[in-house]
C-alpha positions in Angstrom: -11.3 -220.7 -5.2 -13.1 -224.2 -4.9 -16.4 -224.7 -3.0 -17.5 -228.2 -1.8 -20.6 -229.2 0.1 -20.4 -232.3 2.4 -23.2 -235.1 1.9 -24.4 -234.9 5.5 -24.0 -231.3 6.1 -25.4 -228.2 4.6 -22.5 -226.0 5.1 -20.0 -225.2 2.5 -16.2 -226.0 2.6 -14.2 -223.4 0.7 -10.6 -224.2 -0.6 -8.7 -221.1 -1.5 -5.7 -221.4 -3.6 -2.6 -219.7 -2.6 -1.4 -216.5 -4.5 2.0 -218.4 -5.4 -0.1 -221.3 -6.9 -2.4 -218.9 -8.9 0.6 -217.0 -10.2 2.2 -220.3 -11.3 -1.0 -221.1 -13.2 -1.0 -217.6 -14.8 2.5 -218.1 -16.0 1.8 -221.7 -17.3 -1.1 -220.4 -19.3 1.2 -217.8 -21.1 3.7 -220.5 -22.3 4.2 -221.2 -25.9 2.8 -224.6 -26.3 3.4 -227.5 -28.9 0.2 -227.9 -30.7 0.6 -231.6 -30.6 1.5 -231.6 -27.0 4.7 -233.5 -27.3 7.6 -231.0 -27.1 7.9 -229.4 -23.7 6.6 -225.7 -23.5 10.2 -224.1 -22.8 11.9 -226.2 -25.7 9.0 -225.4 -28.3 9.4 -221.6 -27.3 12.9 -221.8 -29.0 11.4 -223.5 -32.1 8.5 -221.1 -32.2 10.7 -218.0 -31.9 12.7 -219.3 -34.8 9.6 -220.0 -37.0 8.4 -216.6 -36.3 11.6 -215.0 -37.3 11.6 -217.0 -40.6 8.0 -215.9 -41.2 9.0 -212.2 -40.5 11.9 -212.5 -43.0 9.8 -214.1 -45.7 7.3 -211.4 -45.4 10.0 -208.7 -45.2 12.0 -209.9 -48.1 8.9 -210.5 -50.1 7.9 -206.8 -49.8 11.2 -205.7 -50.7 11.3 -207.9 -53.9 7.9 -206.5 -54.8 9.0 -202.9 -54.2 12.2 -203.5 -56.0 10.3 -204.9 -59.1 7.8 -202.0 -59.0 10.7 -199.5 -58.9 12.5 -201.1 -62.0 9.3 -201.1 -63.8 8.7 -197.5 -63.0 12.1 -196.6 -64.0 11.7 -198.4 -67.4 8.4 -196.8 -68.2 7.0 -193.7 -66.2 10.3 -192.2 -65.3 12.4 -193.4 -68.2 13.1 -189.8 -69.4 14.0 -188.5 -65.9 16.3 -191.1 -64.4 19.9 -191.6 -65.3 20.6 -195.2 -66.5 23.1 -195.2 -63.3 20.2 -196.1 -61.0 19.5 -199.3 -62.7 22.7 -200.9 -61.4 21.8 -200.7 -57.8 18.4 -201.8 -58.5 19.5 -205.0 -60.2 22.0 -205.8 -57.6 19.6 -205.2 -54.8 17.1 -207.5 -56.6 19.5 -210.4 -57.1 20.6 -210.1 -53.2 17.1 -210.2 -52.1 16.3 -213.2 -54.2 19.4 -215.1 -52.9 18.5 -214.3 -49.3 14.7 -215.3 -49.8 15.8 -218.6 -51.3 18.1 -219.2 -48.2 15.3 -218.3 -45.8 12.8 -220.6 -47.5 15.3 -223.6 -47.4 15.9 -222.8 -43.7 12.3 -222.7 -42.9 11.8 -226.1 -44.6 14.7 -227.4 -42.5 13.2 -226.2 -39.3 9.9 -227.7 -39.8 11.6 -231.1 -40.8 13.8 -230.9 -37.5 10.6 -230.2 -35.3 8.9 -233.3 -36.6 11.9 -235.2 -36.1 12.3 -234.0 -32.6 8.7 -235.0 -31.7 9.4 -238.4 -33.0 12.5 -238.7 -31.0 10.7 -237.6 -27.7 8.0 -240.2 -28.7 10.7 -242.9 -28.7 12.1 -241.7 -25.4 15.2 -239.9 -26.5 16.0 -236.7 -24.7 19.1 -235.8 -26.7 19.4 -232.1 -28.0 18.2 -232.0 -31.6 21.0 -231.3 -34.0 19.0 -228.3 -35.4 19.2 -226.5 -32.0 22.9 -227.0 -32.0 23.1 -225.7 -35.5 21.0 -222.7 -34.5 22.9 -222.1 -31.5 26.3 -221.9 -33.5 24.7 -219.8 -36.2 23.7 -217.2 -33.7 27.2 -216.8 -32.9 28.5 -216.9 -36.4 25.7 -214.4 -37.4 26.7 -212.1 -34.8 30.4 -212.3 -35.6 29.6 -211.7 -39.3 27.1 -208.8 -38.5 29.9 -207.1 -36.3 32.3 -207.1 -39.3 29.7 -206.2 -41.9 28.4 -203.2 -39.7 31.9 -202.1 -39.1 32.7 -202.2 -43.0 29.5 -200.3 -43.7 30.0 -197.6 -41.3 33.8 -197.2 -42.1 33.3 -197.1 -45.9 30.0 -195.4 -45.5 31.5 -192.4 -43.4 34.4 -192.0 -45.9 32.2 -192.1 -48.9 29.7 -189.8 -47.5 32.6 -187.3 -46.6 34.1 -187.7 -50.1 30.7 -187.0 -51.8 30.0 -184.0 -49.5 33.4 -182.5 -50.5 33.4 -183.5 -54.2 29.9 -182.1 -54.9 31.5 -178.6 -55.3 34.9 -179.5 -56.6 36.2 -179.1 -60.2 39.9 -180.3 -60.4 42.0 -180.5 -63.6 40.0 -182.5 -66.1 37.8 -184.0 -63.4 34.4 -182.2 -63.1 33.3 -184.0 -60.0 30.7 -181.4 -59.3 29.0 -181.9 -62.8 29.1 -185.7 -62.6 27.5 -185.7 -59.1 24.7 -183.2 -60.1 24.3 -185.2 -63.2 23.4 -188.4 -61.1 21.7 -186.6 -58.4 20.1 -183.3 -58.9 20.2 -182.4 -55.4 23.4 -183.6 -53.7 22.6 -182.3 -50.3 19.5 -184.6 -50.0 21.8 -187.5 -51.0 24.2 -186.4 -48.3 21.2 -186.6 -46.0 20.2 -189.8 -47.0 23.6 -191.4 -46.6 23.8 -190.2 -43.1 20.3 -191.6 -42.3 21.4 -194.9 -43.7 24.4 -195.0 -41.5 22.5 -194.1 -38.3 19.8 -196.8 -39.2 22.4 -199.3 -39.6 23.9 -198.7 -36.3 20.5 -198.7 -34.5 19.6 -202.0 -36.3 22.9 -203.6 -35.4 22.3 -202.8 -31.5 18.6 -204.3 -31.9 19.8 -207.6 -33.5 22.6 -207.8 -31.1 20.4 -207.8 -28.2 17.8 -210.1 -29.9 20.4 -212.6 -30.4 21.8 -212.5 -27.0 18.1 -213.1 -25.6 17.9 -216.3 -28.0 21.2 -217.5 -26.9 20.2 -217.4 -23.2 16.8 -219.1 -23.9 18.6 -221.8 -25.6 21.2 -222.0 -22.7 18.1 -222.0 -20.3 16.5 -225.0 -21.7 19.4 -227.2 -23.0 22.1 -226.2 -20.7 25.5 -227.4 -21.6 24.3 -230.2 -23.7 24.3 -227.9 -26.9 28.0 -227.2 -27.1 30.9 -226.3 -24.8 31.8 -222.9 -24.5 35.4 -223.4 -25.3 34.3 -224.6 -28.8 32.2 -221.3 -29.2 35.2 -219.3 -28.1 37.5 -221.0 -30.7 34.8 -220.7 -33.5 34.3 -216.9 -32.7 38.1 -216.4 -32.5 38.7 -218.1 -36.0 35.7 -216.2 -37.6 37.2 -212.9 -36.3 40.5 -213.7 -37.8 39.0 -214.4 -41.2 36.8 -211.4 -41.3 39.8 -209.1 -40.0 41.9 -210.5 -43.0 39.3 -209.6 -45.3 38.6 -206.1 -43.9 42.3 -205.3 -43.8 42.8 -206.5 -47.5 39.9 -204.5 -48.6 41.4 -201.3 -47.0 44.8 -202.0 -48.6 43.2 -202.4 -52.0 40.8 -199.4 -51.8 42.7 -196.9 -49.7 46.4 -197.6 -49.0 47.5 -198.9 -52.4 45.7 -195.9 -54.5 47.2 -193.5 -52.0 50.7 -194.8 -52.4 50.2 -194.7 -56.3 49.1 -191.1 -56.1 52.2 -190.2 -54.0 54.6 -192.0 -56.6 52.8 -190.2 -59.5 53.1 -186.6 -57.8 56.8 -187.3 -56.8 58.3 -189.0 -59.7 55.8 -189.5 -62.8 54.6 -185.9 -62.8 58.0 -184.3 -62.5 
């Protein structure tokens, strides 16, 4: 609402803004803005969300790295006499994977900051072309989703098989193989390990659903602000199709090596060699 007083009149003229205009102002004030005021609000929102994601990943991976180092130190000192050396292997493997992922995220963050600065410069020069980083980010969202689908499928497939085998073998002693003794030597309470394995599988599925929805939202945001300038849907479909073929071959090969071939070898052994 705005009040004005005429010069030659003591009355007051009141201008009242329409509800629609006030709503637009409220929405505009909630936009994520470029600190330098160069990149349009909607487009900067895409960059800002990517930066927030990178900051979260750096914090999360840094916390995992610290926790992993503390756990290794505790195993080597406080719990040295209580823990089997078997547990060092997953700790070292996870530490290596965390370091690799953290390095990748740090490099991507640096690339993002450079891309934002270059896009500001291109806007100042009058260019309105979609920045290459946005195109790469758009493609990476589809690549990441396709890769995640197959990783989660693999984790659930082998995780369920491993959990069922673990639960069955924890009380089995067959021929010279004392599975029960081996399992209880590694894990003093196999039942708790079984519960942990099931929890991991459930959490994996829930996280998969969450990140799938999150990526879908980011894809829609990019499409809303850049339209069809990013890349054609036909190219996206071809990319996803090609990636699915590659991951399917790897998955089928892993099933053949880990399950099918050993099963055939066991059948041959029972029918011919054992006789």
